[in-house]
ROMAR-695405 format. One line per 4 residues: number of its first residue (from 1); their letters; for each residue x, y, z of C-alpha. Coordinates in steps of 0.05 Angstrom, whole numbers, plus 5000, padded with zeros to 4 digits. Example, Ala and Ser with C-alpha at 12.3 -4.5 7.8 and 13.67 -1.06 7.14 Angstrom:
<sites>
1 = AS = 5246/4910/5156  5273/4979/5143
</sites>
This chain:
<sites>
1 = MKRD = 6485/3078/0683  6454/3006/0664  6442/3006/0587  6392/2956/0547
5 = TGDA = 6426/2909/0504  6410/2857/0453  6337/2830/0453  6318/2871/0511
9 = ALHR = 6329/2939/0478  6303/2912/0411  6236/2890/0437  6214/2952/0482
13 = PRAR = 6192/2991/0417  6143/2931/0406  6124/2931/0475  6110/2998/0479
17 = GKAR = 6066/2992/0413  6034/2928/0438  6010/2968/0508  5982/3024/0463
21 = HLWG = 5946/2980/0423  5918/2949/0486  5895/3008/0517  5861/3030/0453
25 = AAAA = 5823/2964/0448  5804/2973/0520  5779/3040/0503  5740/3012/0444
29 = VLAF = 5711/2953/0493  5696/3008/0539  5653/3047/0492  5616/2980/0473
33 = VLLM = 5600/2971/0538  5571/3035/0551  5527/3034/0488  5508/2962/0501
37 = GGCA = 5488/2991/0571  5432/3031/0541  5426/3100/0504  5404/3134/0568
41 = TLDE = 5464/3115/0603  5514/3133/0552  5473/3201/0546  5478/3218/0620
45 = HQRR = 5559/3192/0623  5571/3246/0564  5524/3301/0595  5568/3296/0662
49 = WIFQ = 5627/3291/0626  5616/3351/0582  5584/3397/0632  5612/3367/0690
53 = PSDR = 5556/3416/0727  5568/3443/0799  5560/3499/0842  5628/3515/0853
57 = SWGG = 5663/3583/0835  5734/3594/0805  5774/3626/0864  5709/3632/0905
61 = GAAA = 5676/3677/0859  5702/3740/0896  5701/3782/0826  5626/3777/0825
65 = EGMQ = 5622/3818/0891  5580/3879/0875  5538/3853/0814  5464/3854/0817
69 = EVWV = 5440/3778/0824  5379/3765/0779  5326/3708/0764  5309/3687/0699
73 = PFES = 5235/3639/0707  5203/3608/0655  5166/3538/0639  5208/3493/0608
77 = AATG = 5177/3457/0541  5232/3407/0542  5207/3381/0615  5143/3412/0630
81 = QAVR = 5171/3443/0698  5180/3507/0728  5253/3531/0716  5290/3593/0755
85 = LNGL = 5355/3614/0727  5398/3650/0768  5446/3702/0740  5486/3762/0748
89 = WLPQ = 5469/3834/0715  5521/3890/0707  5477/3945/0670  5499/4013/0641
93 = DDPK = 5474/4079/0655  5456/4088/0585  5394/4055/0565  5413/4046/0499
97 = APRL = 5482/4017/0513  5488/3947/0476  5469/3892/0517  5507/3824/0519
101 = LYLH = 5485/3753/0540  5544/3715/0571  5547/3641/0569  5599/3611/0601
105 = GARW = 5632/3545/0591  5635/3470/0632  5646/3457/0710  5653/3526/0737
109 = DVRS = 5589/3574/0760  5573/3644/0731  5612/3670/0787  5673/3643/0761
113 = SAGR = 5661/3688/0694  5659/3752/0730  5725/3778/0706  5706/3768/0633
117 = MRRM = 5637/3804/0649  5670/3857/0676  5718/3861/0619  5663/3862/0568
121 = HELG = 5626/3919/0615  5685/3959/0611  5682/3960/0534  5614/3984/0536
125 = FAVL = 5557/3931/0548  5510/3914/0600  5524/3843/0612  5476/3787/0631
129 = GIDY = 5507/3727/0653  5463/3661/0677  5477/3589/0697  5444/3538/0661
133 = RGFG = 5406/3490/0700  5449/3444/0751  5506/3503/0762  5506/3545/0811
137 = RSSE = 5437/3573/0847  5392/3553/0780  5340/3503/0785  5369/3426/0796
141 = GLPS = 5383/3376/0739  5434/3349/0692  5442/3398/0634  5444/3374/0567
145 = EELA = 5452/3406/0493  5376/3413/0493  5368/3444/0568  5424/3488/0559
149 = QEDA = 5403/3519/0494  5327/3526/0523  5363/3568/0590  5402/3607/0539
153 = RAAW = 5336/3626/0499  5301/3644/0560  5362/3690/0581  5358/3723/0515
157 = DWLA = 5279/3737/0518  5297/3759/0589  5349/3810/0565  5303/3835/0509
161 = QQQP = 5254/3864/0571  5306/3899/0594  5325/3967/0558  5289/3946/0498
165 = LAPR = 5314/4001/0447  5389/3969/0459  5418/3922/0407  5437/3848/0435
169 = YLFG = 5496/3815/0427  5515/3739/0441  5576/3718/0477  5600/3652/0498
173 = HSLG = 5666/3620/0526  5686/3552/0513  5625/3503/0511  5584/3566/0520
177 = GAIA = 5606/3589/0452  5580/3527/0418  5513/3549/0455  5517/3611/0431
181 = VQLA = 5526/3592/0354  5469/3552/0362  5422/3613/0392  5448/3657/0344
185 = ADVN = 5431/3611/0290  5358/3610/0308  5342/3673/0326  5331/3735/0275
189 = DEAG = 5341/3793/0334  5418/3794/0347  5468/3848/0330  5528/3803/0332
193 = LIVE = 5556/3735/0359  5620/3733/0402  5663/3669/0411  5730/3655/0450
197 = GTFT = 5761/3589/0461  5703/3552/0420  5706/3494/0380  5671/3465/0316
201 = SIRD = 5640/3403/0354  5644/3354/0410  5674/3301/0359  5726/3345/0328
205 = VVGT = 5753/3360/0408  5747/3281/0422  5792/3279/0358  5842/3326/0390
209 = FKWG = 5856/3273/0450  5909/3218/0458  5855/3164/0439  5819/3209/0384
213 = WLPL = 5833/3164/0331  5777/3115/0356  5714/3109/0325  5672/3139/0374
217 = GPLI = 5638/3187/0334  5577/3150/0326  5563/3144/0403  5565/3219/0412
221 = TQRF = 5498/3240/0433  5515/3311/0455  5543/3334/0386  5548/3410/0400
225 = DAAA = 5562/3418/0324  5572/3491/0324  5607/3486/0251  5546/3462/0223
229 = QIAR = 5502/3519/0250  5551/3586/0241  5539/3594/0173  5465/3609/0187
233 = VGTP = 5482/3666/0234  5460/3722/0202  5500/3781/0236  5582/3796/0242
237 = VLVV = 5611/3744/0275  5678/3751/0321  5717/3689/0335  5773/3695/0387
241 = HGSE = 5823/3649/0409  5885/3636/0449  5953/3619/0413  5969/3574/0478
245 = DRLI = 5898/3542/0492  5916/3470/0508  5845/3452/0516  5812/3472/0464
249 = RPTL = 5861/3478/0405  5870/3544/0364  5856/3499/0304  5791/3482/0318
253 = GQAL = 5774/3564/0331  5805/3572/0262  5762/3518/0233  5692/3551/0269
257 = YDKA = 5715/3622/0239  5725/3588/0169  5657/3565/0163  5626/3634/0190
261 = AQPK = 5593/3683/0134  5617/3742/0124  5626/3794/0164  5679/3765/0205
265 = RFVL = 5741/3765/0236  5786/3719/0268  5831/3741/0330  5888/3699/0354
269 = VEGG = 5912/3730/0417  5984/3713/0427  6010/3677/0491  5931/3666/0514
273 = SHHN = 5906/3608/0546  5843/3577/0555  5828/3620/0612  5866/3685/0602
277 = TNSL = 5850/3704/0530  5795/3755/0548  5846/3790/0595  5907/3790/0552
281 = GQND = 5866/3804/0488  5828/3863/0514  5863/3913/0464  5846/3856/0414
285 = YRQA = 5773/3862/0432  5772/3939/0434  5792/3940/0366  5758/3885/0335
289 = LADL = 5692/3915/0365  5699/3978/0336  5721/3948/0266  5668/3895/0260
293 = FGLP = 5612/3918/0301  5624/3995/0293  5617/4000/0374  5643/4057/0413
297 = TQRR = 5696/4026/0459  5738/4084/0486  5784/4067/0542  5754/4090/0611
</sites>
């Protein structure tokens, strides 16, 4: 085996350090170029990067077979256009069963979340999951923090019209959790908030990346600052995170929980990733829903 000797070995760490510095400088220059290219261009890049909108379904959406397809129409105050949101609906036989609005994360459509929706249905909820504009079969368009929030509110109002005597809960996974926090802070008729694999803000998520030390915070237009909003939620809050989540680190879930007002509960699912925590933690969910929300969640 050939070994480094003399100056070559001594200078290699310095060379690597120089390479890291150059890459960091390049990233900073790129951010500056985007900013100089105009706020609209910067905003559009961020919206595409954060949402990654598509009509694709994880695993082909097979788990959604048999669910009821519904449409949520409304007039957008933000754009002045008519919008149709496509959704999946899993009702309960009991008209007084608690209802749950499920808000999914980035990249995949609502059919990709059918497994989580079914598991929450098994815990006793009537579940509505919707696609934001730009996802699945919903109206076309590039999603944004503002538009997704408007979509979530329209779905929340639709859910109020179904079985109006039942309490309503909010559930958000990943990016959907930040949307759910904002909605829960804005309305006063929710019975509880559940978030899974969620973060404090986009800025904090970026800070966990390899080049998170770069001063890019002022350039972020899609902030999703859930940490600043969750204290305004006036109902019980359940924060769930997987201990092995490599996409959204558990420390961000814990930090979000710390900002919430009582009553609240933090559940760390051992071995849970960003994608399987809901499945692995079904028993944890059952216990937390009973303790925090007083919901009957008998095994079926």
